[in-house]
C-alpha positions as CSV (number, residue, x, y, z in Angstrom):
1,M,235.2,-78.6,57.9
2,D,237.4,-78.5,54.8
3,S,238.3,-74.9,55.7
4,F,239.4,-76.0,59.2
5,E,241.5,-78.9,57.9
6,N,243.2,-76.7,55.4
7,L,244.0,-74.2,58.1
8,F,245.4,-76.8,60.4
9,N,247.5,-78.3,57.6
10,R,249.1,-75.0,56.8
11,W,249.5,-74.2,60.5
12,Q,251.4,-77.4,61.2
13,C,253.7,-76.8,58.3
14,S,254.5,-73.3,59.5
15,N,256.8,-74.5,62.3
16,K,259.0,-77.6,62.5
17,E,258.3,-77.8,66.2
18,Y,254.7,-78.7,65.3
19,K,255.5,-82.0,63.6
20,D,253.7,-84.8,65.4
21,R,253.0,-82.5,68.3
22,F,250.3,-80.2,67.0
23,V,247.0,-80.0,69.0
24,V,244.0,-79.7,66.7
25,D,241.0,-77.9,68.3
26,G,238.1,-75.7,67.3
27,I,234.4,-76.7,66.9
28,I,234.0,-79.9,68.8
29,D,231.0,-81.4,66.9
30,V,229.8,-79.5,63.8
31,Q,226.5,-81.3,63.9
32,R,225.7,-79.8,67.3
33,W,227.5,-76.4,66.8
34,G,225.2,-73.4,66.8
35,T,222.6,-74.9,69.2
36,N,221.3,-71.8,70.9
37,R,224.3,-69.6,71.6
38,K,227.7,-70.2,70.0
39,I,230.1,-70.5,72.9
40,L,233.9,-70.5,72.4
41,F,236.4,-71.2,75.2
42,I,239.9,-69.7,74.7
43,L,242.4,-71.6,76.9
44,K,246.2,-71.7,77.1
45,E,247.4,-75.2,76.2
46,T,246.6,-78.9,76.7
47,N,248.2,-80.9,79.5
48,D,250.6,-83.3,77.7
49,F,248.1,-84.1,74.9
50,P,249.5,-83.9,71.3
51,D,246.5,-85.0,69.3
52,D,243.0,-84.0,68.0
53,L,241.2,-82.5,71.0
54,R,237.9,-82.5,69.1
55,C,238.0,-86.3,68.6
56,W,239.0,-86.9,72.2
57,L,236.2,-84.8,73.5
58,R,233.6,-86.4,71.2
59,K,234.7,-89.8,72.5
60,N,235.2,-89.1,76.2
61,G,232.8,-86.2,76.9
62,P,233.3,-84.2,80.1
63,K,236.1,-86.1,81.6
64,Y,238.4,-84.5,84.2
65,R,237.8,-81.3,86.2
66,I,238.6,-78.9,83.3
67,W,236.0,-80.4,80.9
68,H,233.4,-80.8,83.6
69,N,233.6,-77.1,84.3
70,V,233.7,-76.2,80.6
71,S,230.5,-78.3,80.1
72,R,228.7,-76.7,83.0
73,W,229.7,-73.2,81.9
74,A,228.6,-73.9,78.3
75,Y,225.2,-75.2,79.4
76,G,224.7,-72.3,81.8
77,L,225.7,-69.6,79.2
78,K,223.4,-71.2,76.6
79,K,220.4,-71.2,78.9
80,T,220.9,-67.9,80.7
81,D,218.5,-65.1,79.9
82,Q,217.6,-61.7,81.5
83,N,215.7,-63.3,84.3
84,S,217.4,-66.5,85.3
85,F,219.9,-69.2,84.6
86,P,219.8,-73.0,85.4
87,T,220.7,-73.9,89.0
88,F,223.8,-76.0,89.6
89,P,221.8,-79.2,90.3
90,E,219.8,-78.8,87.1
91,I,222.7,-79.1,84.7
92,Y,224.0,-82.6,85.1
93,E,221.8,-84.4,82.6
94,N,223.0,-82.2,79.7
95,L,226.7,-81.9,80.3
96,K,228.0,-83.9,77.3
97,D,225.7,-82.2,74.8
98,A,226.6,-78.8,76.1
99,L,230.3,-79.6,75.7
100,L,230.0,-81.0,72.2
101,S,228.0,-78.0,71.0
102,S,230.8,-75.7,71.9
103,A,234.2,-74.8,70.6
104,V,237.7,-74.6,72.1
105,I,240.9,-72.8,71.0
106,N,244.2,-73.3,72.8
107,L,246.6,-70.4,72.1
108,K,249.6,-72.7,72.2
109,K,249.2,-75.6,69.8
110,T,251.8,-77.8,71.4
111,P,251.3,-79.8,74.7
112,G,252.2,-78.2,77.9
113,K,252.4,-79.4,81.5
114,E,250.2,-79.0,84.5
115,R,251.2,-75.3,85.0
116,S,251.3,-72.9,82.1
117,N,253.8,-70.1,81.6
118,I,251.8,-67.1,80.5
119,K,254.8,-65.5,78.9
120,E,255.4,-68.6,76.8
121,I,251.7,-68.8,75.9
122,K,251.8,-65.1,74.7
123,K,255.0,-65.8,72.6
124,Y,253.1,-68.6,70.7
125,A,250.0,-66.5,70.3
126,D,252.0,-63.6,68.9
127,S,253.9,-65.9,66.5
128,D,250.6,-67.6,65.4
129,F,248.6,-64.4,65.3
130,E,247.3,-64.8,61.7
131,F,246.4,-68.5,62.1
132,L,244.6,-67.7,65.4
133,H,242.6,-65.0,63.7
134,E,241.7,-67.3,60.9
135,E,240.5,-70.0,63.3
136,F,238.5,-67.5,65.3
137,K,236.9,-66.1,62.2
138,L,235.9,-69.6,61.0
139,I,234.3,-70.4,64.4
140,N,232.5,-67.0,64.5
141,P,231.3,-67.3,68.1
142,E,228.7,-65.2,69.9
143,V,230.2,-65.6,73.4
144,V,233.9,-66.0,74.1
145,V,235.1,-67.2,77.5
146,C,238.7,-66.4,78.1
147,G,239.9,-68.9,80.6
148,G,242.9,-67.1,82.1
149,T,243.8,-65.7,78.6
150,F,242.0,-62.4,78.4
151,S,245.2,-60.3,78.8
152,I,246.5,-61.9,75.6
153,I,243.1,-61.9,73.8
154,K,242.5,-58.2,74.6
155,E,245.8,-57.3,72.8
156,L,245.5,-59.8,69.9
157,F,241.9,-58.8,69.0
158,E,242.4,-55.1,70.0
159,I,239.5,-55.0,72.4
160,N,239.5,-51.4,73.3
161,S,235.9,-51.1,74.6
162,H,235.1,-50.6,78.2
163,S,233.6,-53.4,80.4
164,I,229.9,-53.4,80.2
165,N,229.4,-54.2,83.9
166,N,230.9,-52.9,87.1
167,D,233.0,-56.0,87.6
168,G,235.3,-55.4,84.6
169,K,234.8,-58.9,83.5
170,I,232.6,-58.7,80.3
171,Y,233.3,-56.7,77.2
172,F,231.2,-56.3,74.0
173,A,233.4,-55.9,70.9
174,N,232.9,-56.7,67.2
175,G,229.4,-57.9,67.8
176,R,230.2,-60.5,70.5
177,F,230.7,-60.9,74.3
178,F,234.2,-61.5,75.7
179,I,234.3,-62.8,79.3
180,D,237.5,-62.4,81.3
181,Y,237.2,-65.4,83.7
182,W,239.0,-68.2,85.6
183,H,240.7,-71.0,83.8
184,P,238.2,-74.0,84.1
185,A,240.9,-76.1,85.9
186,A,241.2,-73.4,88.6
187,R,241.1,-74.8,92.2
188,Y,237.9,-73.1,93.2
189,R,234.5,-74.5,94.1
190,S,232.8,-75.6,90.8
191,E,229.4,-74.4,91.9
192,S,230.7,-71.0,92.9
193,M,232.5,-70.5,89.6
194,Y,229.4,-71.6,87.7
195,N,227.0,-69.3,89.6
196,D,229.4,-66.3,89.3
197,L,229.8,-66.8,85.6
198,C,226.1,-67.1,84.8
199,S,225.3,-64.2,87.1
200,L,227.8,-62.0,85.3
201,F,226.4,-62.9,82.0
202,K,222.8,-62.4,83.0
203,R,223.4,-58.8,84.1
204,C,224.6,-58.0,80.6
205,L,221.6,-59.3,78.7
């Protein structure tokens, strides 16, 4: 964890705007990280939360719609194989552990509001390009779920490979899967989003 703390200290000092407003993220619980598949969620920004997101998630678990969906998706992706994935009713006993054994990166490290401006998110991602790459390298995920962020990630990480399925949603680059998917706070049926995500992933294994 020293490497992460060193990174975040340097990152906060890089921009005066980050003083007292920097959102720390990354591996949520290092003791659980790496259980089965290493799943990273790349999101846009927090909703009016200027603090350590890792600590908040360890304390509160899957609270609010966004983190319930992240937990479901993490559990499903960890348990999916070539033949099947857990049904929606099967996942509820394991939501907190699935969440805590995952990682989260927000491209914009200062709090936002309920609706994000993708142009503003990209501006921050471009400005913090080197820091984001360093954080990503430290996390070293196997599966990356881009929650409404793939257009930015594709450019930042130079993902030039073609989609490995007919839906244009999953890419394999640099030894890992990148999934172009909904933001977990999207106003769609949670069960449908879960089933669609796991079905997409299953077809690629």
